[in-house]
N, C-alpha and C positions, 0 to 999 in steps of 0.2 A: 476450450477457449484459451487463448494465449494471453497471459497477463505479465506485468513487469514490476520488479522491485528494485529501487535505486538505493545504493549504499556507497559510502566512501570506501577507499581502497582497503583500509585496515579491517573494518567490519565486514566488508565484502568477502575478503579472503577467510576471515574467521567463520562466516556463515557457510562458505563452501567447505572448509575443513571439518566443521561440526555437522554438516548436512542438515541444517535447520535455519529457520528464520524466527525473529522475535514476534510475539503476539502483543498487540497494543491493548492496554487496559483502558477502560472508559475515562478514568480520571487523568490519563496521560496524553490524550489527544491534544494536538497543538493549537486548535482553534477554540477560543472561549465560547463560541456560539454552537459548538457541537451539542447535539441532542436538545437544543432549545431553539427551534426554528420559528416559534410562535411569538406574537406580540405579547409582551409581559408587562404591559402598563399597570394592570391590576395586581396589588400585592398578593391576593389569594392565588392568582395564576402563577406567580413566581414561586410561591410555596409548593403548589402542586407539581410544578416542573422539577423543583429540587428533589421532591420525594420520588418522582418517577426516575430521575437520573440516578439517585442513590440505589433504587431497587435494581435497575439495570446493572449498575456497577457491582452489586452484591450477588448477582445470580450465577456467578462462576463461569461467565463467558467473556470473550474478548474479540478483537477485530484483527484480521489480517488485511492490510491496506495495500492495494496494488494500483497500477495504472494500466489502461487498455492500450497505451502506446509507449514506445521507447524513443520516438523521434523528435519530441518537443524539446528544444534547447533550454527552455526555462526550467523544466523538471530536472534536467541534468544539473543546471546551475544551483538549484535550491536543495536538491536531495542527494546529489552525487558529487559533493565537494568541488563545485565549479568545473565539472567535466573531468575531474581527476580521479573519480571513483569508477565503479562498475554497475552494470544493470543485469539482474538475473531474470531470465524468462522462464515462466512456469506454464504448464498446461494443467488446467483444472477442468473437471467434468462439466459438460454443458447442462447443468441442472440448476434451475432457478431457485430451488430451495437451498442451494449451497452458497450462492453468491448473488450480489445485487450491484447494479451500476448506481453510483451516487446521482441523485437528482438535485439539480442546481436551481435555486430560487433567487430572484433579484430583490425581493422584499420579504419581511417577516410575515408569516402566515397568520390569519385570524385564529385566535385561541378557540379550540373546539368546544362545543357544548358538553360533550362527554369525552374527556381526555383519553380514557382507556379504551373507548370503543371507536374512536376516530381513525379513519384510514391514515391520515397524516400522522397521528400519534403512533400507530403501529410502524410507521416508516421513518420515525425520527432518526434512527441510526443511519439512514441513507439520504438525508437532506442536508445540503450545505449552501452557503451563500454563493451566488453566481460568479463572484470574482475568483473562486477556486476552480472554475470549470476547466482551466488549462490542464489540470491534473488528470482529467478523464478517469476519475477514480472508480475502482471496483473493490467492493468490500466482501469479506467472508466473515460471517458471525460464527465464532467457533468456541467449543468448550475448552476451558483452561485446563491444562494438565497440572501435575504437581509442580509447585514453584521451585526454581533453582536460584538461590540467593535473592529471593524476592522478585525474580523475573520469570516469564513464561515463554516457552518456545514450541514451535511446530516443526516436527521432523519432515524432511522431504520424503514423500511416499507417492503412491499412485494417485492420490487426491490432489496433492501439491507436487507435481512432477517437474523437476528441473530439466529443462530442455536446451537452454542456451545461456551463454555468458557473453555480455557485450562490454568491452573495455572502453572506457571513455576516451575522448579525443586527446585530452591532456594527461591521461593516466600513464604512469611509467611502468606498470606491471608487465612482466614478460609472459610469453606463452608458457614457459617452463614453470613459472611461479603459479599461474592459474591452474595448469595441469596437475601440479603437485598437490595443490589444495583440493582439487576435485577427487583425487585418488581413484577409487574404483569406478567413479561416474565419468571419468574423462573420455572413455571410448564412445559414450552415447550422448554427450553434451556438445553442442556446436559452439565454437569459440569465434568471436567476431571483434574486430577493431572498429571503432566509430570515428567519424570525422565530421566537421562542419560542411554542410552542403554548399555547392558552388552557385546554384541558381535560386534556391529558396531558403527561407529561415527554418531549416530543419537539420536534424542529425541523420547521417546516412552511413551505410557500410563503407569502410575504407577497403577498397579492392586489393590493396597491397597486403592486407591481412595482418594478423598479430604476430610479432616477431619474438 
């Protein structure tokens, strides 16, 4: 399965040079409703959810967050420095135990009778408010390696296989800069320049290529 990671130019080149991407910890996710998709009107339910969230955060795992598409202009605007950054395309094995598509819900879900046995509770890592649906998010729940200055990274490998680099429509990075950052991966990674589409609200390949 092909998935995409959006980055600004600086961190995009850094990621390519270091051959790795950052793993997100539970407490760092940017939506305050992450892991709490249920109605929490009752104080006891709020307490139970805080405990579950703390347990998940302490279990030594984190999330790799991708998109299933690179062509939505809103994603570029929000996550790739207003189209001035880059997008990395990865192939991940088509195994449902490795990744999950995020499920988008328009309303808070009823609190389950048994929080730890509920199917919704088991899936809370992969449920978000429906207004986030434009992200087409795909998540990989992954073991955290040893920390580096308090941060965690996943190296590019056969499970997270870098296959393409898409340079944003407003990005000034040159082909030589991207190729230099790729190093030994340059021969097997496809480089593409993006542009705004002419007939639809979408980002498309610039056939003139990356210069």
